[in-house]
C-alpha positions in Angstrom: -27.5 -24.2 16.4 -27.6 -21.2 14.3 -31.5 -20.2 13.7 -32.8 -19.5 10.1 -34.5 -16.3 11.2 -32.4 -13.3 11.3 -31.2 -11.7 14.5 -33.3 -8.9 16.4 -31.8 -6.7 19.2 -34.4 -6.4 21.8 -36.2 -3.0 21.9 -38.9 -1.8 23.1 -42.6 -2.1 21.5 -42.4 0.5 19.1 -45.4 0.0 17.5 -47.4 0.1 21.4 -45.9 3.6 22.1 -47.0 4.6 18.0 -50.8 3.6 18.6 -50.6 5.6 22.1 -49.1 8.9 20.4 -53.3 10.5 18.9 -51.2 13.3 16.9 -49.1 10.3 14.7 -52.4 8.4 14.6 -54.6 11.1 13.1 -51.8 12.2 10.9 -51.9 8.6 9.8 -55.6 8.5 8.9 -55.3 11.8 7.5 -52.7 10.8 5.1 -55.2 7.7 4.1 -57.7 9.7 3.5 -56.2 12.1 1.3 -54.5 8.9 -0.8 -57.2 7.6 -1.1 -59.2 10.6 -2.4 -56.1 11.8 -5.1 -56.4 8.0 -6.5 -60.0 7.5 -6.6 -61.7 10.7 -6.3 -61.0 11.9 -10.0 -62.3 8.8 -11.4 -65.3 9.2 -9.7 -65.9 12.8 -10.7 -68.5 13.5 -13.8 -66.1 14.0 -17.4 -67.5 17.4 -17.9 -65.5 18.8 -14.5 -62.3 17.5 -16.1 -62.2 19.3 -19.3 -62.1 23.1 -19.9 -64.6 25.1 -20.5 -65.7 29.0 -20.9 -66.6 29.3 -17.5 -63.3 30.7 -15.7 -62.7 31.9 -12.6 -65.7 30.9 -11.0 -66.1 31.2 -7.1 -66.8 28.2 -5.1 -70.1 27.0 -4.9 -70.8 27.9 -8.4 -72.6 26.3 -11.0 -71.7 22.7 -9.6 -68.4 23.9 -8.5 -67.4 23.2 -5.2 -63.7 24.8 -5.3 -64.7 26.9 -7.8 -63.0 26.7 -11.3 -59.2 28.2 -12.6 -58.4 30.1 -15.6 -59.1 27.4 -18.5 -62.6 26.9 -16.8 -61.4 23.6 -15.1 -63.1 22.8 -11.7 -60.5 23.5 -9.4 -61.3 20.3 -7.1 -60.4 17.8 -9.8 -57.3 19.7 -10.4 -56.3 19.7 -6.9 -56.9 16.0 -6.6 -55.2 15.2 -9.4 -52.0 17.5 -8.1 -52.4 15.7 -4.9 -51.9 12.5 -6.8 -48.5 14.1 -8.2 -47.3 15.2 -5.2 -47.4 12.5 -3.2 -46.7 9.9 -6.1 -43.3 12.0 -6.5 -43.0 12.2 -3.0 -43.3 8.9 -2.4 -40.7 7.5 -5.3 -38.4 10.4 -4.8 -38.1 9.5 -1.4 -38.0 5.8 -2.0 -35.1 6.0 -4.6 -33.5 8.0 -2.2 -34.1 5.4 0.5 -32.9 2.7 -2.0 -29.6 4.4 -2.7 -28.9 5.9 0.8 -29.5 2.2 2.5 -26.8 0.7 0.6 -24.4 3.5 0.6 -24.6 3.8 4.2 -24.6 -0.2 5.0 -21.9 -0.7 2.9 -19.9 2.6 4.2 -20.7 1.4 8.0 -19.9 -2.1 7.6 -16.6 -1.9 6.1 -15.1 1.2 8.3 -11.6 2.1 7.7 -10.3 3.9 5.2 -13.5 3.0 2.8 -15.9 4.4 5.2 -13.7 7.5 5.5 -13.8 7.6 1.5 -17.4 7.6 1.2 -18.2 10.2 3.9 -16.2 12.7 2.9 -17.8 11.9 -0.3 -21.3 12.6 0.7 -20.1 15.9 2.3 -18.9 17.1 -1.0 -22.1 16.1 -2.2 -23.6 17.6 0.6 -22.0 21.3 -0.3 -23.3 21.2 -3.8 -26.6 23.3 -3.7 -29.4 21.2 -3.9 -31.8 22.8 -5.5 -29.3 24.2 -8.5 -28.5 20.6 -9.0 -31.6 19.3 -9.9 -32.5 22.1 -12.2 -29.1 21.4 -14.0 -30.1 17.5 -14.0 -33.6 18.6 -14.9 -32.2 20.7 -18.1 -30.2 17.9 -19.3 -32.4 15.0 -19.1 -35.7 15.6 -19.9 -35.3 16.6 -23.4 -33.3 12.9 -23.3 -36.3 11.4 -21.7 -38.6 12.9 -24.2 -36.9 11.3 -27.3 -36.8 8.0 -25.6 -40.1 7.9 -25.3 -41.0 9.0 -28.7 -38.2 6.6 -30.1 -40.3 3.7 -28.0 -43.8 5.0 -29.5 -42.4 4.8 -32.9 -40.9 1.5 -32.2 -44.7 0.4 -30.9 -46.2 2.0 -34.0 -44.0 0.0 -36.6 -44.2 -3.1 -34.5 -48.1 -2.6 -34.7 -49.0 -2.3 -31.1 -51.0 0.2 -30.7 -52.0 -0.2 -27.0 -48.0 0.6 -26.4 -48.2 3.3 -29.0 -51.1 4.9 -27.1 -49.1 4.5 -23.6 -45.6 6.1 -25.4 -47.5 8.9 -26.5 -49.8 9.7 -23.6 -46.2 9.6 -21.3 -44.8 12.3 -23.4 -46.0 15.1 -21.6 -45.1 13.3 -18.4 -41.8 13.2 -18.9 -40.6 15.5 -16.5 -42.1 13.8 -13.6 -39.5 10.9 -14.3 -36.9 13.6 -14.5 -38.1 15.1 -11.3 -38.6 11.8 -9.0 -34.8 10.4 -10.5 -33.2 13.9 -9.5 -34.7 14.4 -6.5 -34.1 10.7 -5.6 -30.5 11.3 -6.5 -30.2 14.5 -4.2 -31.9 13.4 -1.0 -30.3 9.9 -0.1 -27.7 11.6 1.6 -29.3 12.3 5.2 -30.6 8.7 4.9 -27.3 7.0 4.2 -25.3 9.0 7.1 -28.1 7.7 9.9 -28.0 4.2 8.1 -23.9 4.6 8.5 -24.3 5.8 12.2 -26.7 2.8 13.2 -24.6 0.2 11.3 -21.2 1.0 13.0 -23.3 0.1 16.2 -24.8 -3.1 14.9 -21.5 -4.5 13.3 -20.4 -4.6 17.0 -22.9 -6.6 18.5 -22.2 -10.7 19.4 -24.8 -12.2 16.8 -22.9 -9.9 13.3 -19.6 -11.2 15.3 -21.1 -14.6 15.1 -22.2 -14.7 11.9 -18.8 -13.2 10.7 -16.7 -16.3 12.5 -19.4 -19.1 11.0 -17.8 -18.0 7.5 -21.3 -15.5 6.7 -20.5 -13.5 3.5 -20.3 -9.5 4.1 -23.5 -9.4 1.9 -25.4 -12.0 4.0 -24.6 -10.3 7.3 -25.9 -7.0 6.1 -28.7 -8.7 4.2 -29.9 -11.5 6.9 -28.9 -9.3 10.2 -28.6 -5.8 9.7 -31.1 -4.9 7.2 -33.8 -6.1 9.5 -32.6 -4.3 12.3 -32.6 -1.2 10.1 -36.1 -1.6 9.2 -38.3 0.7 11.5 -35.3 3.3 11.3 -35.3 3.4 7.6 -39.3 3.9 7.5 -38.9 6.6 9.9 -36.7 8.6 7.9 -38.7 7.2 4.8 -41.7 9.2 6.3 -39.2 12.6 7.1 -37.8 12.5 3.7 -41.2 12.5 1.6 -42.5 16.2 3.0 -39.1 17.2 2.2 -39.3 15.5 -2.0 -43.0 17.4 -2.1 -41.8 20.5 -1.4 -38.3 20.6 -3.5 -41.1 19.4 -6.1 -43.4 22.1 -5.6 -41.1 24.9 -5.6 -39.8 23.7 -8.7 -43.6 23.7 -10.1 -44.1 27.2 -9.0 -41.2 28.5 -10.7 -42.4 26.9 -14.1 -39.4 24.1 -13.9 -41.3 21.3 -12.6 -44.3 19.2 -14.2 -46.0 20.5 -17.6 -49.6 20.6 -18.7 -51.8 18.8 -18.8 -50.6 17.3 -15.8 -51.1 19.5 -12.5 -49.1 19.4 -9.2 -49.6 21.3 -6.3 -46.8 23.5 -7.0 -48.3 24.1 -10.7 -51.5 25.2 -9.1 -50.0 27.5 -6.7 -48.0 29.1 -9.5 -51.3 29.1 -11.6 -52.8 30.8 -8.7 -50.2 33.5 -8.0 -50.4 34.6 -11.7 -53.7 35.7 -11.2 -53.5 37.3 -7.9 -53.7 41.1 -7.6 -55.3 44.2 -5.4 -58.2 44.7 -7.6 -60.0 41.4 -8.3 -58.4 38.6 -6.0 -59.0 35.1 -6.8 -58.5 33.9 -3.5 -59.7 30.2 -4.0 -56.8 29.6 -6.3 -54.1 30.1 -4.4 -55.9 29.2 -0.9 -57.0 25.3 -1.6 -53.7 24.0 -3.2 -51.6 26.0 -0.1 -54.4 24.2 2.1 -54.2 20.7 0.5 -50.3 20.8 0.2 -49.8 22.3 4.3 -51.8 19.4 5.8 -49.9 16.8 3.8 -47.1 18.1 4.8 -48.2 18.1 8.5 -49.6 14.9 8.4 -46.3 13.2 7.5 -43.8 15.6 9.8 -46.2 14.4 12.9 -46.5 10.9 11.3 -42.9 11.0 10.9 -41.9 12.3 14.3 -44.3 9.7 16.1 -42.3 6.9 14.4 -39.5 8.4 15.7 -40.1 8.8 19.0 -41.0 5.0 18.9 -38.4 3.8 17.4 -35.4 5.5 17.0 -33.3 4.9 20.6 -31.4 8.1 20.3 -34.7 10.7 20.0 -35.9 10.5 23.9 -33.2 12.9 24.7 
């Protein structure tokens, strides 16, 4: 009798192994705290801390500014939390997009096998030979203006339709158009490693008895992929998703540091580091403008990497070598 639930291959209890990994658990709690602070913190802060002022370059603990102020007199703590929201959001969204593309690509390649698999893997090798940052820069230059034009056209359409709420939404979204372009660009270039990992797992899983039995019973290839292979890939996908997020955040921060990332009034850790680097000089160092954004980004990246390593040790059968 065929079971209505997807077949699962037996494996050690990875969640128990993860719970015994104190470093991974501490990293998980740290990330949860940072995410909660980034989401809720800016909404709870007083309005006067969110606007520009004449109080430029105040050091930490001055006039109610815990981390000081920046060039425009804005509270650095508010800017840091806002930047964390953007950087973590771009990291999660870009990694999720790469997960979807890479998982589908790897599953199809591994399950098809033969010439199809060989062609798809050669295509990924060609794409991996293209400099990643250069490719992202080209995509941003090509798509940024088009996305802005599309948002402005949507604003005009909402204005003609007399929908003020939608008009305001599209108007407010125009300065953040580059964030959408960056998420798309980063997701497009980061899926290659995920595809190769998923393809390798599918090559093993497709020879399992439950997959052979499903094919013999006439189940379609898509049904086998969705009902039997994908559930057995879930923990591996989660593990490498966690390891992809830091790569996306680093790419976004590097682009923002170069001035190719998000634009004002939005902020990210990369743009905050760029602003801090521009005012650093040997005579009058505004050290807090570099220290706190770098510290926030470093803690987040370390926590993500430690959590990803913990997940890989717990769930990836090949990681115990």
